[in-house]
C-alpha positions in Angstrom: 0.0 0.0 0.0 2.8 2.4 0.9 4.4 1.7 -2.5 1.1 2.6 -4.2 0.8 5.8 -2.2 4.5 6.7 -3.1 3.8 6.0 -6.7 0.7 8.3 -6.8 2.6 11.0 -4.9 5.4 10.8 -7.4 3.0 11.1 -10.4 1.4 14.2 -8.9 4.5 16.0 -7.6 6.9 15.2 -10.5 4.6 16.2 -13.3 4.2 20.0 -13.3 1.0 19.9 -15.3 -0.7 17.5 -12.9 0.7 19.2 -9.8 -0.5 22.7 -10.7 -3.9 21.4 -11.9 -4.4 19.8 -8.5 -3.3 23.0 -6.8 -5.7 25.0 -8.9 -8.5 22.6 -8.1 -7.8 23.1 -4.4 -7.8 26.8 -4.9 -11.3 26.7 -6.5 -12.5 24.5 -3.6 -11.1 27.0 -1.1 -12.9 30.0 -2.7 -16.1 28.2 -3.6 -16.5 26.5 -0.2 -15.4 29.5 1.8 -17.6 32.0 0.0 -20.6 30.1 -1.3 -21.0 27.3 1.3 -19.7 29.0 4.5 -19.9 32.7 3.5 -23.3 33.4 5.1 -22.4 31.6 8.3 -19.1 33.5 8.5 -20.9 36.8 8.2 -23.1 35.9 11.2 -20.3 34.6 13.4 -17.7 36.4 15.6 -14.2 36.8 14.1 -12.6 34.5 16.8 -14.8 31.6 15.5 -13.8 32.0 11.9 -10.7 29.6 12.0 -13.1 26.8 13.2 -15.9 27.3 10.7 -14.9 26.6 7.1 -13.5 23.2 7.8 -13.2 21.7 4.4 -12.1 24.9 2.5 -9.4 25.4 5.2 -8.3 21.7 4.8 -7.9 22.3 1.0 -5.9 25.5 1.8 -3.6 23.7 4.3 -3.1 20.9 1.8 -2.2 23.3 -1.0 0.4 25.0 1.3 1.7 21.7 2.5 2.3 20.4 -1.0 4.0 23.6 -2.0 6.3 23.6 1.0 7.2 19.9 0.3 7.8 20.7 -3.4 10.2 23.4 -2.6 11.9 21.7 0.3 10.5 24.1 2.9 8.1 21.7 4.6 7.6 21.6 8.4 6.6 18.3 9.9 4.0 19.8 12.2 2.3 21.6 9.4 2.3 18.5 7.1 0.7 16.6 10.0 -1.8 19.3 10.6 -2.8 19.4 6.9 -3.0 15.6 6.6 -5.1 15.4 9.8 -7.5 18.1 8.5 -7.9 16.6 5.0 -8.5 13.1 6.3 -10.9 14.1 9.1 -13.1 16.5 7.1 -12.9 14.4 4.0 -14.3 11.4 5.7 -16.7 13.5 7.8 -18.2 14.9 4.6 -18.6 11.4 3.1 -20.3 10.2 6.2 -22.6 13.3 6.2 -23.8 12.8 2.6 -24.1 9.0 3.1 -26.4 9.6 6.0 -28.4 12.3 4.1 -29.0 10.0 1.2 -29.9 7.0 3.4 -32.9 9.1 4.6 -33.7 11.5 1.7 -32.8 9.1 -1.1 -31.4 10.2 -4.5 -34.3 12.3 -5.7 -33.1 15.6 -4.2 -33.2 18.3 -6.9 -29.6 19.2 -5.9 -28.3 15.6 -6.0 -25.8 16.4 -8.7 -24.3 19.1 -6.5 -24.3 16.8 -3.5 -22.6 14.1 -5.6 -19.9 16.6 -6.8 -19.2 17.5 -3.1 -19.0 13.8 -2.2 -16.5 13.0 -5.0 -14.4 16.2 -4.3 -14.1 15.2 -0.6 -12.9 11.8 -1.6 -10.1 13.7 -3.3 -9.6 15.8 -0.1 -9.3 12.6 1.9 -6.8 11.2 -0.6 -4.7 14.3 -0.3 -4.5 13.8 3.4 -3.4 10.2 3.0 -0.6 11.3 0.6 0.5 14.0 3.0 0.4 11.6 6.0 3.3 9.6 4.5 5.4 12.7 4.4 5.2 13.8 8.0 8.5 12.3 9.1 9.9 12.5 12.7 7.9 14.8 14.9 8.2 15.6 18.6 5.4 14.4 20.8 4.4 17.9 22.0 3.9 18.9 18.3 1.8 15.9 17.7 -0.3 16.6 20.8 -0.7 20.2 19.6 -2.2 19.1 16.3 -4.5 16.7 18.1 -5.5 19.4 20.6 -6.5 21.8 17.9 -8.9 19.3 16.4 -10.3 18.4 19.8 -10.9 22.1 20.4 -12.6 22.4 17.1 -15.2 19.8 18.2 -16.0 21.9 21.3 -16.3 25.1 19.2 -18.5 23.3 16.6 -20.8 21.3 18.8 -20.4 22.9 22.2 -20.7 26.4 21.0 -22.8 25.8 17.9 -20.5 26.7 15.1 -20.7 23.3 13.3 -21.1 23.1 9.5 -24.6 23.6 8.0 -26.7 20.4 8.3 -29.7 19.1 6.3 -33.0 18.2 8.0 -32.1 14.5 7.5 -28.8 14.6 9.4 -29.0 14.9 13.2 -26.4 17.0 15.0 -25.6 14.0 17.4 -24.6 11.9 14.4 -22.1 14.3 13.0 -20.8 15.1 16.5 -19.9 11.4 17.0 -18.4 11.1 13.6 -16.2 14.1 14.3 -15.3 12.7 17.8 -14.5 9.2 16.5 -12.4 10.5 13.6 -10.4 12.8 15.9 -9.8 10.0 18.3 -8.7 7.5 15.7 -6.5 10.0 13.8 -5.0 11.2 17.0 -4.1 7.7 18.0 -2.6 7.1 14.6 -0.5 10.3 14.8 0.8 9.3 18.2 1.5 5.7 17.2 5.0 6.3 15.7 6.0 8.0 18.9 4.8 5.2 21.1 6.5 2.6 18.9 9.8 4.6 19.0 9.6 4.8 22.8 9.1 1.1 23.1 12.0 0.4 20.8 14.2 2.6 22.9 13.5 0.5 26.0 16.3 -2.0 26.5 15.2 -5.6 26.7 16.7 -7.9 29.3 17.7 -11.0 27.4 19.4 -12.7 30.4 17.7 -15.4 32.3 
């Protein structure tokens, strides 16, 4: 699987036409999502909440910056981890959201084609996160905890303070809360796993009897 991911990463990053097409697609997603989808909500929210509101457009923005930094050898492990976490979390969250919506509303919604476009585009967002996750490299535990802490805080802001993404009538708030919580927990554990493994490897084993 890692070889496949490396192969895909190489195709995207070593071909300028493909790379810049992907970056342009991300930019369109950032502008469209931030202005059209989240614009009205941003206008009604305090400035301090803005960093927590346009989840998916921000994830696409972080991914774009992370890929550019990697391309030009200026990457920072913590930022790559942050972008990967964001893309995977909100990519999967959106897939779960639309799957739940369709399971109740069916596929006869007049805006189904738009919903399908959003579903497919967020599969791409998730895939970007997976590609970035393989580029994180060594990262100190406090930095890993900082990344996890941000996304834990975002759950509180979204569902504790009411700044979660717009929902349809068919998707309960409790459902998306648990999706966000489970994803943050699993991704947080995955981000800490290399550190735990390294710590165990550093513990000397007593081989004498």
